[in-house]
Each structure stands twice: as C-alpha cells, then as structure tokens.
CHARMM-style PDB file with segment names, atoms N, HN, CA, C and O in Angstrom:
ATOM      1  N   MET     1      70.703-108.391 101.951  1.00  0.00      PROA
ATOM      2  CA  MET     1      70.152-107.185 101.352  1.00  0.00      PROA
ATOM      3  C   MET     1      68.663-107.128 101.716  1.00  0.00      PROA
ATOM      4  O   MET     1      67.937-108.113 101.584  1.00  0.00      PROA
ATOM      5  N   ASN     2      68.231-105.954 102.176  1.00  0.00      PROA
ATOM      6  HN  ASN     2      68.820-105.154 102.283  1.00  0.00      PROA
ATOM      7  CA  ASN     2      66.829-105.897 102.586  1.00  0.00      PROA
ATOM      8  C   ASN     2      65.901-105.887 101.380  1.00  0.00      PROA
ATOM      9  O   ASN     2      66.329-105.687 100.243  1.00  0.00      PROA
ATOM     10  N   GLU     3      64.623-106.106 101.654  1.00  0.00      PROA
ATOM     11  HN  GLU     3      64.275-106.268 102.578  1.00  0.00      PROA
ATOM     12  CA  GLU     3      63.628-106.272 100.590  1.00  0.00      PROA
ATOM     13  C   GLU     3      63.509-105.038  99.699  1.00  0.00      PROA
ATOM     14  O   GLU     3      63.371-105.156  98.482  1.00  0.00      PROA
ATOM     15  N   PHE     4      63.563-103.848 100.313  1.00  0.00      PROA
ATOM     16  HN  PHE     4      63.675-103.752 101.302  1.00  0.00      PROA
ATOM     17  CA  PHE     4      63.439-102.616  99.535  1.00  0.00      PROA
ATOM     18  C   PHE     4      64.589-102.487  98.544  1.00  0.00      PROA
ATOM     19  O   PHE     4      64.366-102.248  97.357  1.00  0.00      PROA
ATOM     20  N   LEU     5      65.823-102.644  99.031  1.00  0.00      PROA
ATOM     21  HN  LEU     5      66.005-102.837  99.995  1.00  0.00      PROA
ATOM     22  CA  LEU     5      66.982-102.507  98.136  1.00  0.00      PROA
ATOM     23  C   LEU     5      66.988-103.558  97.048  1.00  0.00      PROA
ATOM     24  O   LEU     5      67.342-103.275  95.904  1.00  0.00      PROA
ATOM     25  N   MET     6      66.598-104.766  97.400  1.00  0.00      PROA
ATOM     26  HN  MET     6      66.310-104.997  98.329  1.00  0.00      PROA
ATOM     27  CA  MET     6      66.543-105.840  96.420  1.00  0.00      PROA
ATOM     28  C   MET     6      65.520-105.500  95.326  1.00  0.00      PROA
ATOM     29  O   MET     6      65.805-105.648  94.138  1.00  0.00      PROA
ATOM     30  N   GLY     7      64.346-105.052  95.730  1.00  0.00      PROA
ATOM     31  HN  GLY     7      64.114-104.932  96.695  1.00  0.00      PROA
ATOM     32  CA  GLY     7      63.324-104.652  94.775  1.00  0.00      PROA
ATOM     33  C   GLY     7      63.755-103.471  93.935  1.00  0.00      PROA
ATOM     34  O   GLY     7      63.485-103.429  92.735  1.00  0.00      PROA
ATOM     35  N   HSD     8      64.428-102.502  94.554  1.00  0.00      PROA
ATOM     36  HN  HSD     8      64.647-102.536  95.529  1.00  0.00      PROA
ATOM     37  CA  HSD     8      64.897-101.318  93.840  1.00  0.00      PROA
ATOM     38  C   HSD     8      65.951-101.701  92.804  1.00  0.00      PROA
ATOM     39  O   HSD     8      65.918-101.214  91.674  1.00  0.00      PROA
ATOM     40  N   THR     9      66.874-102.561  93.182  1.00  0.00      PROA
ATOM     41  HN  THR     9      66.901-102.956  94.101  1.00  0.00      PROA
ATOM     42  CA  THR     9      67.926-103.004  92.268  1.00  0.00      PROA
ATOM     43  C   THR     9      67.332-103.764  91.082  1.00  0.00      PROA
ATOM     44  O   THR     9      67.718-103.533  89.936  1.00  0.00      PROA
ATOM     45  N   LEU    10      66.401-104.662  91.358  1.00  0.00      PROA
ATOM     46  HN  LEU    10      66.087-104.849  92.289  1.00  0.00      PROA
ATOM     47  CA  LEU    10      65.745-105.400  90.280  1.00  0.00      PROA
ATOM     48  C   LEU    10      64.955-104.461  89.380  1.00  0.00      PROA
ATOM     49  O   LEU    10      64.930-104.634  88.162  1.00  0.00      PROA
ATOM     50  N   GLY    11      64.309-103.464  89.984  1.00  0.00      PROA
ATOM     51  HN  GLY    11      64.330-103.324  90.974  1.00  0.00      PROA
ATOM     52  CA  GLY    11      63.554-102.483  89.216  1.00  0.00      PROA
ATOM     53  C   GLY    11      64.451-101.695  88.277  1.00  0.00      PROA
ATOM     54  O   GLY    11      64.087-101.456  87.126  1.00  0.00      PROA
ATOM     55  N   LEU    12      65.618-101.290  88.757  1.00  0.00      PROA
ATOM     56  HN  LEU    12      65.914-101.484  89.692  1.00  0.00      PROA
ATOM     57  CA  LEU    12      66.568-100.556  87.913  1.00  0.00      PROA
ATOM     58  C   LEU    12      67.062-101.417  86.750  1.00  0.00      PROA
ATOM     59  O   LEU    12      67.171-100.942  85.620  1.00  0.00      PROA
ATOM     60  N   GLN    13      67.356-102.669  87.031  1.00  0.00      PROA
ATOM     61  HN  GLN    13      67.267-103.056  87.949  1.00  0.00      PROA
ATOM     62  CA  GLN    13      67.804-103.567  85.967  1.00  0.00      PROA
ATOM     63  C   GLN    13      66.719-103.767  84.931  1.00  0.00      PROA
ATOM     64  O   GLN    13      66.990-103.750  83.730  1.00  0.00      PROA
ATOM     65  N   LEU    14      65.499-103.954  85.385  1.00  0.00      PROA
ATOM     66  HN  LEU    14      65.279-103.967  86.360  1.00  0.00      PROA
ATOM     67  CA  LEU    14      64.374-104.127  84.481  1.00  0.00      PROA
ATOM     68  C   LEU    14      64.140-102.860  83.667  1.00  0.00      PROA
ATOM     69  O   LEU    14      63.907-102.928  82.460  1.00  0.00      PROA
ATOM     70  N   PHE    15      64.202-101.706  84.328  1.00  0.00      PROA
ATOM     71  HN  PHE    15      64.391-101.651  85.308  1.00  0.00      PROA
ATOM     72  CA  PHE    15      64.006-100.421  83.652  1.00  0.00      PROA
ATOM     73  C   PHE    15      65.061-100.218  82.561  1.00  0.00      PROA
ATOM     74  O   PHE    15      64.731 -99.828  81.441  1.00  0.00      PROA
ATOM     75  N   ASP    16      66.321-100.481  82.885  1.00  0.00      PROA
ATOM     76  HN  ASP    16      66.589-100.798  83.795  1.00  0.00      PROA
ATOM     77  CA  ASP    16      67.398-100.315  81.904  1.00  0.00      PROA
ATOM     78  C   ASP    16      67.185-101.204  80.687  1.00  0.00      PROA
ATOM     79  O   ASP    16      67.483-100.803  79.562  1.00  0.00      PROA
ATOM     80  N   GLY    17      66.678-102.392  80.906  1.00  0.00      PROA
ATOM     81  HN  GLY    17      66.436-102.718  81.820  1.00  0.00      PROA
ATOM     82  CA  GLY    17      66.460-103.314  79.799  1.00  0.00      PROA
ATOM     83  C   GLY    17      65.257-102.968  78.932  1.00  0.00      PROA
ATOM     84  O   GLY    17      65.260-103.215  77.726  1.00  0.00      PROA
ATOM     85  N   LEU    18      64.237-102.399  79.546  1.00  0.00      PROA
ATOM     86  HN  LEU    18      64.235-102.198  80.525  1.00  0.00      PROA
ATOM     87  CA  LEU    18      62.988-102.134  78.822  1.00  0.00      PROA
ATOM     88  C   LEU    18      62.838-100.701  78.327  1.00  0.00      PROA
ATOM     89  O   LEU    18      62.027-100.444  77.438  1.00  0.00      PROA
ATOM     90  N   LYS    19      63.596 -99.772  78.879  1.00  0.00      PROA
ATOM     91  HN  LYS    19      64.255 -99.982  79.601  1.00  0.00      PROA
ATOM     92  CA  LYS    19      63.403 -98.351  78.553  1.00  0.00      PROA
ATOM     93  C   LYS    19      63.465 -98.048  77.060  1.00  0.00      PROA
ATOM     94  O   LYS    19      62.602 -97.319  76.570  1.00  0.00      PROA
ATOM     95  N   PRO    20      64.440 -98.567  76.305  1.00  0.00      PROA
ATOM     96  CA  PRO    20      64.464 -98.249  74.877  1.00  0.00      PROA
ATOM     97  C   PRO    20      63.199 -98.676  74.131  1.00  0.00      PROA
ATOM     98  O   PRO    20      62.667 -97.923  73.316  1.00  0.00      PROA
ATOM     99  N   GLU    21      62.729 -99.879  74.414  1.00  0.00      PROA
ATOM    100  HN  GLU    21      63.162-100.491  75.076  1.00  0.00      PROA
ATOM    101  CA  GLU    21      61.515-100.361  73.735  1.00  0.00      PROA
ATOM    102  C   GLU    21      60.279 -99.575  74.160  1.00  0.00      PROA
ATOM    103  O   GLU    21      59.442 -99.223  73.330  1.00  0.00      PROA
ATOM    104  N   LEU    22      60.174 -99.304  75.449  1.00  0.00      PROA
ATOM    105  HN  LEU    22      60.854 -99.590  76.124  1.00  0.00      PROA
ATOM    106  CA  LEU    22      59.024 -98.545  75.937  1.00  0.00      PROA
ATOM    107  C   LEU    22      59.026 -97.118  75.389  1.00  0.00      PROA
ATOM    108  O   LEU    22      57.980 -96.591  75.010  1.00  0.00      PROA
ATOM    109  N   THR    23      60.198 -96.504  75.349  1.00  0.00      PROA
ATOM    110  HN  THR    23      61.048 -96.932  75.657  1.00  0.00      PROA
ATOM    111  CA  THR    23      60.302 -95.148  74.813  1.00  0.00      PROA
ATOM    112  C   THR    23      59.909 -95.129  73.343  1.00  0.00      PROA
ATOM    113  O   THR    23      59.196 -94.226  72.904  1.00  0.00      PROA
ATOM    114  N   SER    24      60.359 -96.101  72.590  1.00  0.00      PROA
ATOM    115  HN  SER    24      60.938 -96.834  72.946  1.00  0.00      PROA
ATOM    116  CA  SER    24      60.007 -96.192  71.171  1.00  0.00      PROA
ATOM    117  C   SER    24      58.500 -96.360  70.996  1.00  0.00      PROA
ATOM    118  O   SER    24      57.893 -95.726  70.132  1.00  0.00      PROA
ATOM    119  N   PHE    25      57.908 -97.207  71.813  1.00  0.00      PROA
ATOM    120  HN  PHE    25      58.401 -97.721  72.515  1.00  0.00      PROA
ATOM    121  CA  PHE    25      56.473 -97.434  71.757  1.00  0.00      PROA
ATOM    122  C   PHE    25      55.713 -96.139  72.024  1.00  0.00      PROA
ATOM    123  O   PHE    25      54.822 -95.769  71.259  1.00  0.00      PROA
ATOM    124  N   TYR    26      56.064 -95.451  73.110  1.00  0.00      PROA
ATOM    125  HN  TYR    26      56.788 -95.751  73.732  1.00  0.00      PROA
ATOM    126  CA  TYR    26      55.385 -94.195  73.446  1.00  0.00      PROA
ATOM    127  C   TYR    26      55.665 -93.103  72.420  1.00  0.00      PROA
ATOM    128  O   TYR    26      54.793 -92.280  72.140  1.00  0.00      PROA
ATOM    129  N   TYR    27      56.862 -93.086  71.861  1.00  0.00      PROA
ATOM    130  HN  TYR    27      57.570 -93.755  72.088  1.00  0.00      PROA
ATOM    131  CA  TYR    27      57.190 -92.089  70.832  1.00  0.00      PROA
ATOM    132  C   TYR    27      56.270 -92.243  69.618  1.00  0.00      PROA
ATOM    133  O   TYR    27      55.785 -91.256  69.064  1.00  0.00      PROA
ATOM    134  N   ARG    28      56.038 -93.484  69.219  1.00  0.00      PROA
ATOM    135  HN  ARG    28      56.432 -94.286  69.669  1.00  0.00      PROA
ATOM    136  CA  ARG    28      55.144 -93.709  68.080  1.00  0.00      PROA
ATOM    137  C   ARG    28      53.718 -93.264  68.397  1.00  0.00      PROA
ATOM    138  O   ARG    28      52.997 -92.805  67.511  1.00  0.00      PROA
ATOM    139  N   MET    29      53.316 -93.398  69.644  1.00  0.00      PROA
ATOM    140  HN  MET    29      53.901 -93.772  70.364  1.00  0.00      PROA
ATOM    141  CA  MET    29      51.965 -92.975  70.030  1.00  0.00      PROA
ATOM    142  C   MET    29      51.861 -91.461  70.208  1.00  0.00      PROA
ATOM    143  O   MET    29      50.863 -90.852  69.824  1.00  0.00      PROA
ATOM    144  N   LEU    30      52.903 -90.857  70.796  1.00  0.00      PROA
ATOM    145  HN  LEU    30      53.714 -91.353  71.108  1.00  0.00      PROA
ATOM    146  CA  LEU    30      52.814 -89.459  71.198  1.00  0.00      PROA
ATOM    147  C   LEU    30      53.477 -88.484  70.225  1.00  0.00      PROA
ATOM    148  O   LEU    30      53.111 -87.309  70.181  1.00  0.00      PROA
ATOM    149  N   GLY    31      54.455 -88.964  69.442  1.00  0.00      PROA
ATOM    150  HN  GLY    31      54.752 -89.918  69.477  1.00  0.00      PROA
ATOM    151  CA  GLY    31      55.110 -88.115  68.456  1.00  0.00      PROA
ATOM    152  C   GLY    31      56.160 -87.163  69.006  1.00  0.00      PROA
ATOM    153  O   GLY    31      56.650 -86.304  68.273  1.00  0.00      PROA
ATOM    154  N   SER    32      56.517 -87.294  70.276  1.00  0.00      PROA
ATOM    155  HN  SER    32      56.119 -87.993  70.871  1.00  0.00      PROA
ATOM    156  CA  SER    32      57.523 -86.433  70.893  1.00  0.00      PROA
ATOM    157  C   SER    32      58.407 -87.282  71.794  1.00  0.00      PROA
ATOM    158  O   SER    32      57.908 -88.034  72.632  1.00  0.00      PROA
ATOM    159  N   ILE    33      59.719 -87.164  71.623  1.00  0.00      PROA
ATOM    160  HN  ILE    33      60.124 -86.553  70.942  1.00  0.00      PROA
ATOM    161  CA  ILE    33      60.638 -87.963  72.438  1.00  0.00      PROA
ATOM    162  C   ILE    33      60.573 -87.535  73.905  1.00  0.00      PROA
ATOM    163  O   ILE    33      60.675 -88.375  74.799  1.00  0.00      PROA
ATOM    164  N   ASP    34      60.404 -86.245  74.156  1.00  0.00      PROA
ATOM    165  HN  ASP    34      60.321 -85.563  73.430  1.00  0.00      PROA
ATOM    166  CA  ASP    34      60.301 -85.775  75.541  1.00  0.00      PROA
ATOM    167  C   ASP    34      59.043 -86.311  76.215  1.00  0.00      PROA
ATOM    168  O   ASP    34      59.090 -86.760  77.360  1.00  0.00      PROA
ATOM    169  N   ASP    35      57.919 -86.265  75.505  1.00  0.00      PROA
ATOM    170  HN  ASP    35      57.880 -85.900  74.574  1.00  0.00      PROA
ATOM    171  CA  ASP    35      56.677 -86.818  76.050  1.00  0.00      PROA
ATOM    172  C   ASP    35      56.789 -88.321  76.254  1.00  0.00      PROA
ATOM    173  O   ASP    35      56.253 -88.863  77.220  1.00  0.00      PROA
ATOM    174  N   ALA    36      57.487 -88.997  75.341  1.00  0.00      PROA
ATOM    175  HN  ALA    36      57.923 -88.557  74.556  1.00  0.00      PROA
ATOM    176  CA  ALA    36      57.677 -90.445  75.459  1.00  0.00      PROA
ATOM    177  C   ALA    36      58.489 -90.783  76.705  1.00  0.00      PROA
ATOM    178  O   ALA    36      58.136 -91.699  77.447  1.00  0.00      PROA
ATOM    179  N   ASP    37      59.581 -90.043  76.938  1.00  0.00      PROA
ATOM    180  HN  ASP    37      59.867 -89.299  76.335  1.00  0.00      PROA
ATOM    181  CA  ASP    37      60.391 -90.266  78.143  1.00  0.00      PROA
ATOM    182  C   ASP    37      59.578 -90.048  79.410  1.00  0.00      PROA
ATOM    183  O   ASP    37      59.665 -90.824  80.361  1.00  0.00      PROA
ATOM    184  N   ASP    38      58.783 -88.974  79.409  1.00  0.00      PROA
ATOM    185  HN  ASP    38      58.712 -88.343  78.636  1.00  0.00      PROA
ATOM    186  CA  ASP    38      57.932 -88.697  80.568  1.00  0.00      PROA
ATOM    187  C   ASP    38      56.929 -89.823  80.800  1.00  0.00      PROA
ATOM    188  O   ASP    38      56.724 -90.256  81.934  1.00  0.00      PROA
ATOM    189  N   ALA    39      56.314 -90.290  79.733  1.00  0.00      PROA
ATOM    190  HN  ALA    39      56.481 -89.938  78.812  1.00  0.00      PROA
ATOM    191  CA  ALA    39      55.308 -91.353  79.848  1.00  0.00      PROA
ATOM    192  C   ALA    39      55.921 -92.640  80.386  1.00  0.00      PROA
ATOM    193  O   ALA    39      55.308 -93.328  81.202  1.00  0.00      PROA
ATOM    194  N   VAL    40      57.126 -92.965  79.931  1.00  0.00      PROA
ATOM    195  HN  VAL    40      57.623 -92.406  79.268  1.00  0.00      PROA
ATOM    196  CA  VAL    40      57.796 -94.178  80.420  1.00  0.00      PROA
ATOM    197  C   VAL    40      58.028 -94.070  81.923  1.00  0.00      PROA
ATOM    198  O   VAL    40      57.732 -95.003  82.669  1.00  0.00      PROA
ATOM    199  N   GLN    41      58.550 -92.947  82.359  1.00  0.00      PROA
ATOM    200  HN  GLN    41      58.790 -92.189  81.753  1.00  0.00      PROA
ATOM    201  CA  GLN    41      58.835 -92.793  83.785  1.00  0.00      PROA
ATOM    202  C   GLN    41      57.560 -92.748  84.618  1.00  0.00      PROA
ATOM    203  O   GLN    41      57.520 -93.307  85.714  1.00  0.00      PROA
ATOM    204  N   GLU    42      56.528 -92.096  84.119  1.00  0.00      PROA
ATOM    205  HN  GLU    42      56.560 -91.642  83.228  1.00  0.00      PROA
ATOM    206  CA  GLU    42      55.287 -91.971  84.877  1.00  0.00      PROA
ATOM    207  C   GLU    42      54.534 -93.291  85.001  1.00  0.00      PROA
ATOM    208  O   GLU    42      53.778 -93.478  85.954  1.00  0.00      PROA
ATOM    209  N   THR    43      54.724 -94.198  84.068  1.00  0.00      PROA
ATOM    210  HN  THR    43      55.338 -94.046  83.293  1.00  0.00      PROA
ATOM    211  CA  THR    43      54.009 -95.476  84.133  1.00  0.00      PROA
ATOM    212  C   THR    43      54.868 -96.612  84.665  1.00  0.00      PROA
ATOM    213  O   THR    43      54.350 -97.527  85.306  1.00  0.00      PROA
ATOM    214  N   PHE    44      56.156 -96.573  84.414  1.00  0.00      PROA
ATOM    215  HN  PHE    44      56.577 -95.830  83.893  1.00  0.00      PROA
ATOM    216  CA  PHE    44      57.022 -97.685  84.804  1.00  0.00      PROA
ATOM    217  C   PHE    44      57.249 -97.740  86.311  1.00  0.00      PROA
ATOM    218  O   PHE    44      57.059 -98.791  86.924  1.00  0.00      PROA
ATOM    219  N   TRP    45      57.647 -96.640  86.907  1.00  0.00      PROA
ATOM    220  HN  TRP    45      57.802 -95.787  86.409  1.00  0.00      PROA
ATOM    221  CA  TRP    45      58.021 -96.663  88.321  1.00  0.00      PROA
ATOM    222  C   TRP    45      56.871 -97.010  89.256  1.00  0.00      PROA
ATOM    223  O   TRP    45      57.084 -97.771  90.200  1.00  0.00      PROA
ATOM    224  N   PRO    46      55.657 -96.491  89.043  1.00  0.00      PROA
ATOM    225  CA  PRO    46      54.562 -96.945  89.920  1.00  0.00      PROA
ATOM    226  C   PRO    46      54.295 -98.446  89.805  1.00  0.00      PROA
ATOM    227  O   PRO    46      53.965 -99.097  90.797  1.00  0.00      PROA
ATOM    228  N   SER    47      54.435 -98.988  88.611  1.00  0.00      PROA
ATOM    229  HN  SER    47      54.703 -98.459  87.806  1.00  0.00      PROA
ATOM    230  CA  SER    47      54.187-100.423  88.468  1.00  0.00      PROA
ATOM    231  C   SER    47      55.272-101.246  89.165  1.00  0.00      PROA
ATOM    232  O   SER    47      54.978-102.300  89.730  1.00  0.00      PROA
ATOM    233  N   ILE    48      56.515-100.780  89.133  1.00  0.00      PROA
ATOM    234  HN  ILE    48      56.754 -99.924  88.675  1.00  0.00      PROA
ATOM    235  CA  ILE    48      57.599-101.479  89.842  1.00  0.00      PROA
ATOM    236  C   ILE    48      57.366-101.393  91.347  1.00  0.00      PROA
ATOM    237  O   ILE    48      57.567-102.370  92.068  1.00  0.00      PROA
ATOM    238  N   HSD    49      56.948-100.235  91.812  1.00  0.00      PROA
ATOM    239  HN  HSD    49      56.785 -99.441  91.226  1.00  0.00      PROA
ATOM    240  CA  HSD    49      56.671-100.071  93.242  1.00  0.00      PROA
ATOM    241  C   HSD    49      55.581-101.052  93.681  1.00  0.00      PROA
ATOM    242  O   HSD    49      55.706-101.705  94.718  1.00  0.00      PROA
ATOM    243  N   ASP    50      54.523-101.150  92.896  1.00  0.00      PROA
ATOM    244  HN  ASP    50      54.421-100.620  92.054  1.00  0.00      PROA
ATOM    245  CA  ASP    50      53.441-102.083  93.226  1.00  0.00      PROA
ATOM    246  C   ASP    50      53.909-103.531  93.147  1.00  0.00      PROA
ATOM    247  O   ASP    50      53.488-104.366  93.948  1.00  0.00      PROA
ATOM    248  N   MET    51      54.771-103.829  92.192  1.00  0.00      PROA
ATOM    249  HN  MET    51      55.113-103.151  91.541  1.00  0.00      PROA
ATOM    250  CA  MET    51      55.259-105.191  92.023  1.00  0.00      PROA
ATOM    251  C   MET    51      56.068-105.636  93.241  1.00  0.00      PROA
ATOM    252  O   MET    51      55.995-106.802  93.629  1.00  0.00      PROA
ATOM    253  N   THR    52      56.837-104.731  93.853  1.00  0.00      PROA
ATOM    254  HN  THR    52      56.896-103.783  93.538  1.00  0.00      PROA
ATOM    255  CA  THR    52      57.655-105.114  95.001  1.00  0.00      PROA
ATOM    256  C   THR    52      56.798-105.414  96.228  1.00  0.00      PROA
ATOM    257  O   THR    52      57.257-106.083  97.153  1.00  0.00      PROA
ATOM    258  N   LYS    53      55.544-104.920  96.244  1.00  0.00      PROA
ATOM    259  HN  LYS    53      55.171-104.376  95.492  1.00  0.00      PROA
ATOM    260  CA  LYS    53      54.638-105.197  97.368  1.00  0.00      PROA
ATOM    261  C   LYS    53      53.816-106.458  97.154  1.00  0.00      PROA
ATOM    262  O   LYS    53      53.177-106.946  98.087  1.00  0.00      PROA
ATOM    263  N   TYR    54      53.823-106.990  95.937  1.00  0.00      PROA
ATOM    264  HN  TYR    54      54.342-106.594  95.179  1.00  0.00      PROA
ATOM    265  CA  TYR    54      53.008-108.150  95.616  1.00  0.00      PROA
ATOM    266  C   TYR    54      53.532-109.400  96.302  1.00  0.00      PROA
ATOM    267  O   TYR    54      54.727-109.694  96.253  1.00  0.00      PROA
ATOM    268  N   ARG    55      52.640-110.124  96.935  1.00  0.00      PROA
ATOM    269  HN  ARG    55      51.670-109.885  96.975  1.00  0.00      PROA
ATOM    270  CA  ARG    55      53.031-111.335  97.665  1.00  0.00      PROA
ATOM    271  C   ARG    55      52.514-112.606  97.002  1.00  0.00      PROA
ATOM    272  O   ARG    55      52.824-113.706  97.459  1.00  0.00      PROA
ATOM    273  N   GLY    56      51.739-112.473  95.941  1.00  0.00      PROA
ATOM    274  HN  GLY    56      51.487-111.579  95.570  1.00  0.00      PROA
ATOM    275  CA  GLY    56      51.173-113.646  95.284  1.00  0.00      PROA
ATOM    276  C   GLY    56      49.805-113.975  95.837  1.00  0.00      PROA
ATOM    277  O   GLY    56      49.416-113.511  96.908  1.00  0.00      PROA
ATOM    278  N   GLY    57      49.087-114.783  95.085  1.00  0.00      PROA
ATOM    279  HN  GLY    57      49.404-115.160  94.215  1.00  0.00      PROA
ATOM    280  CA  GLY    57      47.769-115.180  95.537  1.00  0.00      PROA
ATOM    281  C   GLY    57      46.698-114.161  95.204  1.00  0.00      PROA
ATOM    282  O   GLY    57      46.968-113.125  94.597  1.00  0.00      PROA
ATOM    283  N   ASN    58      45.501-114.469  95.603  1.00  0.00      PROA
ATOM    284  HN  ASN    58      45.282-115.311  96.095  1.00  0.00      PROA
ATOM    285  CA  ASN    58      44.358-113.586  95.366  1.00  0.00      PROA
ATOM    286  C   ASN    58      44.198-112.606  96.511  1.00  0.00      PROA
ATOM    287  O   ASN    58      44.401-112.943  97.677  1.00  0.00      PROA
ATOM    288  N   ARG    59      43.832-111.398  96.155  1.00  0.00      PROA
ATOM    289  HN  ARG    59      43.667-111.124  95.207  1.00  0.00      PROA
ATOM    290  CA  ARG    59      43.522-110.408  97.184  1.00  0.00      PROA
ATOM    291  C   ARG    59      42.039-110.458  97.476  1.00  0.00      PROA
ATOM    292  O   ARG    59      41.216-110.467  96.560  1.00  0.00      PROA
ATOM    293  N   LYS    60      41.704-110.492  98.733  1.00  0.00      PROA
ATOM    294  HN  LYS    60      42.372-110.485  99.477  1.00  0.00      PROA
ATOM    295  CA  LYS    60      40.295-110.535  99.126  1.00  0.00      PROA
ATOM    296  C   LYS    60      40.004-109.477 100.133  1.00  0.00      PROA
ATOM    297  OT1 LYS    60      38.867-109.354 100.588  1.00  0.00      PROA
TER     298      LYS     60
END
C-alpha cells in the first residue's frame, strides 16, 4: 500500500474514533452542532495531512 493511501486510511480511522469527542468539545464552545461539525472538519483534516508528511526530527 502506498504512503498516501496508508496515511489516508489511518486518518479516517483516527477521525472516526475522535469525531464524537471533538464535536462535543466544539459544540460546547460554539453552541451550534452545525458549527461544531464544520470546525471539526476544518481543523482535523489539515492536521492529518500535515501529520502524513512528518518524517520526525527537527526542522531546520
């Protein structure tokens, strides 16, 4: 399995596991379930994308 698909699959599994908690957290902050869902998607996916590019170590 290539690196992209592997990262995408892991990202989906992680998203499925964390989405309820993240949505609840954002709902308490924002007061709207629709806004909470949007916030989860807008913050989660960019972080997963960046995580799949991470190679470890310090960036210089």
